[in-house]
N, C-alpha and C positions, 0 to 999 in steps of 0.2 A: 786518380787510385786506382790500383791493377789489382793489388794482392794483398788481403788484411788477413790477420791472425789475431783469433778471441781465444783467449786461454781463461778455463775454469773446470780446476780438476778436483772440486771439491764433491760433496753429498748429490744424490740425485737430486734434490729440490734446489738447490743451487743453479745448477747444470740449466735444468728448465727453467729459473727467472732469469738466466744469462741471455736465454733467445731473443729477450726482449729487445737488447743490445744488437742482436744480427738483424731484427726484422728492420730496426732504423739505419742501419748500416747499408742495407740493402734498397732501403728507399731513398739512402741519398746518393748510395754509388750502385745504382742497377746493374752495371756491368762487371763490376768488381768481384776477382774471386774470393771467395771468403771461407777460410779453414777454421775448425776449431778444435782446440784440445781439450779432452774429457779424462777422466781415469777410468780404467778399463772395469768393464762392467755397466757403464752408463750409454757406452757407444750405440746401444739400439735405439734407443729415443730418439734418434737422429736419422736414422735409416732412410726416413722418406722426406727429407725435411728441403724443400726447392731452392731456399737460397743459400745452401751449401756446400762451397765445392768438395772438400773431402772433412772426414772426420778424423783426428788423430789421435792416438791410446798413449797414454800412459799407463804402465803396469806399475803400481806404487807397491802390490804386494810381491813380487818376484824380481828381484835384482833390480832394486827401485833406481838406484843411482847410477849403476851399469844402461839402464835405460833412458833415464833422464840424460846422460852424456850422447846417446844415442839419436834423441829426440832433439837436443841441442845443435849437433852436427846438420840435422835435415833442415831445422828451422835456416840456419845462415846459410844454407845451399839453395833454398827458396828464395831468399830476397824480398822479402816483403816489405811493402811501401809501410804499413804499420801493422803494430803490436799492441792490443789492448790486454792488458791483465787485470781481471776481476780481482785476482786475490793477493791475501798480502803475507802472503809466506816467501821466504828466501829461495825455495827451490824455482818455484813460477818467476821469482823475482830475476834470477840469474838466466832462465831462458829468455826474458825480453830484455834485459840489459844489454846480452852479449848475443843478441839476435840479427846484426847487422841491418836490423830496419832503419828506412828513413824517421818514421816518428814511431817513438816507444812510449806507452801509457800505462800509468798506474798507481794506484792508490800512496800515499804518502807514507803508511805505515808499513810499506816494505821495505827490509833492509836494503835493497838495490833500488829504492826512488832516487836516489843522489843521481842515478846514472840514466834516469829516464828523460825523455827530452819533454812529457808534460808528465809532472806530480801534481795528485788531485789530492785534496783534503781528504780523509777518510772521516765522515759525520756521522754520529752514533745516533740512532733513533731511540726516542723516549715520550713518553705521555705527553710531555711539555712541546718538544719539536717533534711530531711524527714524520718520519720520511720512508717512506716504502722502500725495499731493495732495488726494486727495478728503478726507482727516481735516483737512489746512490750510483747505480751501475751507468744510468744516464748521464750523471755527470762525471763521468770518466771519458765519454766521446763526443761532450758538449763543443770542443775546440774544433771536431772534424762532422759532427752531425747535431747539431743543437735543434731545439725544440723540445715538445712533451716528451716524457719517456712512452716506449711502446710496450703493451701488456705480451709478457711471454705465450710464443704459439709451439705446439706440436702438431706433426702433421700425417694421423694415422692413414696409412695405404687404402688403396681399395678391399685388398684383400683383408686388412684388418676388420674394416667395415663389414665384409661378408661374413667373417668368421664369428662374428659375433651376433649375426641376426639370429641365429638359433635361440639363444636368451629373450630377444623381443618378442616375445607373443602375448606380452600384457604390459599394463603400467606398472614399474618396480622401483624400487630404491636402491641404493649399493652404502654398503658400510665397509669402509676401511679401519679395523680396529687395531690395527697395530702401530707400534713406532719403536725405534732404536731405543730411545730413551722412554724408562717408566713414569717419569713426572709428568712428560708428554702424551701420557695413552691415557684415556679412559677406561676405568675398571672393566675386567670382564662381567661382573653380576649389572653394571648401568648399561652395556651393550646389552645384555637379556633383558632388562627393563624395558629397555626401547623397540626392541624385538616384537616382545610381548605386547608391547602398544599399539602395534602395528600390523595387527594379524591379516587384515582385510588386505593387504599388500603384497606383492614379491618380494623376497628380499635377497639379495646377493652380499656375500662375503667377499671381498677383495684383499691380496696379499699375495707375499712371496712365497716359496715354499716352506721356509722356515715358520710363517704365520697356518700352517693347515692345522697344527693342533690347536691354537686358539680360536680357529673358526671354527673347528669340531666340537671347541669346548661350548662356545655360544649355542650352536645349533641344539646338543643335546641338552643343555641347561633351561633351554625356552620351550613354549609350548606351540611356538609358529608351525603350521601345517603346511607351509608353503616357503620354504629358505634354503637356500642353497649355497656350500662354499664354492668358489672360483678360486681360491687361494693356489697356486702355485701351477695354473693352466691357462695363464692368459698372461702375455708379453704386457711391457711397460705401455706399448700404443694400444694393443687390443681394450687393456684396463679404460684408457682414455677412450677410445672411440665408444666404448659402454656407459662409460660414464655419461657423456655427452647427452645418452639416450635417456639417461634415467628422470624421475620426475625429484628426486633429489638423493644427494652424495653426503654423507655422515662421512666426518673424517678428522683424527688429531690436527694438531699444528705439525705434519709430517710431510711427506712427498708426496702422497696422494691428493693432496690440498691444492700443491700446484699443479699435478696432472689436471685436475676438475679446472684451476684458472685457465690452462694453456688451451683449452677447447670450447671454454666459455659455458661449463656445466652448473648447475644449480647445485648450489654448497652450501652445507651447514658445518663451519669449521667449531670445533668444540678444544676449549683452551683451558687447559690444568695449572700447569705451574710457572706457564710462560706466557706473555700479553702481548696481543697483537699489535701495540704500540712498539714492539721491536723489528717491525718494518717487514714480515715476513707474514702478512695477512691475505685470504682467499681475494680474487681479484674478478671475479665471475660478475656479471651485470645482475644476476638474481643470488646472492650471498646474505648468511646470517651468520655471527657470530655468538657463541653461547659460552659463559663462563660463571664462576661461582657468583651468586648473586649476594652473597657475604662478603664484606671487606676483610682480606686477611693481611694482617702484618707480616706475614711471611715470605708473600707470594709480590713477585715473582723470587725465586731462591736459583735463579740462574740462566744466563741467555737461551743455553742450549738443552736443559731438562737435566735431571740428575738419574744416577741408577736405581735410586730410592729416594722416598721423601726424609730430608734430613731432621724432621723432626718425629715422624712417623704416625701421624694421621692423616697425612693426603687429603684433608681436606677441602683443598683447592678445586680436588676431582668430586668427590664424598656429598660435597654441600649442592652438587650441580642435580636439578630434578629434569626427569624423564618427560615434563611437560614442556620446559623449555626447548627440546628439541623436537617433540611433535608439533609443536606449533609454528615450525617453519614449513611443515608440509601444506597448513593450511594459507600461509599468506603466499 
C-alpha cells in the first residue's frame, strides 16, 4: 500500500473526526503516502499533521463543479492504491468511483456506491444502538485496517503552542458559545449565568470572527471581572492548543467539541435539541454531557439542528440549570 486518499469535504467537525481514519491507516501502513481532500476553509486544521502527505482543497463556493472536474483529473493522475470516501453524496462518489484506484471504499448510501470495490453499510446511530462517528468511519476501512476505531487527533505546531502562552498565566476555562444551528446553541443568557457562577476563574470566550458580537454581548451582560474574548483572534489549531491547557472547556454540540476531543482536552458538552446518541459526542478522557433534566417529547427535533425551535419554547436549552455545568468543574 503506497498511496491512499481519504475524502471528507463536509463541515469542520466532520473533517476532524475523519482524522481517526488517518491515524489508523498510518498505524497499519506507516510508509504509505496519505492524502486528504477537504472543503476550502478546513485545510488549516491539518497544516502540521505528521501523517498526511498532502491536503487537497475543494472550493465548493466558487466554480464548484469546474473545480470538482479538476480534482477528478488530479486524482486519476496520482493513481492511488486506495480511495476511502467518508461521505454519502454524489460528487465525492463520482471522484471515488472514477479515481482509477485499485480499491475504492464508501458507504452504500452513496449514489455511486455500486461502482465501489468495497461498499459498506451506513449504520445510523440511535439510543438503542449507539455508534460513534469514529466507529462508523472505522467500518469503512475494516477490510484494509481492522481493529478498534482510533480517536481523532490534531497537531498544533510548536509555533501554535508558543502563541497561546501569553494567555496561560493562571487557571482558566474556555467557553465556545456559538453554533451554526440555533437549536444546538446554548442561549446567551445561559452562558452569562455560567460566567457569573465561576467568577473566581479566568474565562476565555472562543469563536470565529462572526462570533465576536456574541462573545462581546456575553461579556457586557456578565459581572465577571476576568473574562476575555478571543473570538476571531486564534486559528483552529491555536484554539485547540489553548483548550488542551484549560481546566474545562464548555462547548455546544459543534466543531469546538471535536477540537477538544482531538487534543484530549477536558470537555463539558451542552446538548440542546440534539442527542449524544446520534454518535458525535465528546471523546476526551475527561468528558461530561449536560442536557435537559426533563424529558421532552419534541427532543430531538432534528439530526443537525434547526434555525429556530419548531415549537417556539426552546425548553431543551432553557431547562438546563447552570449547576449542571459548574458541577463538572468539581469532578
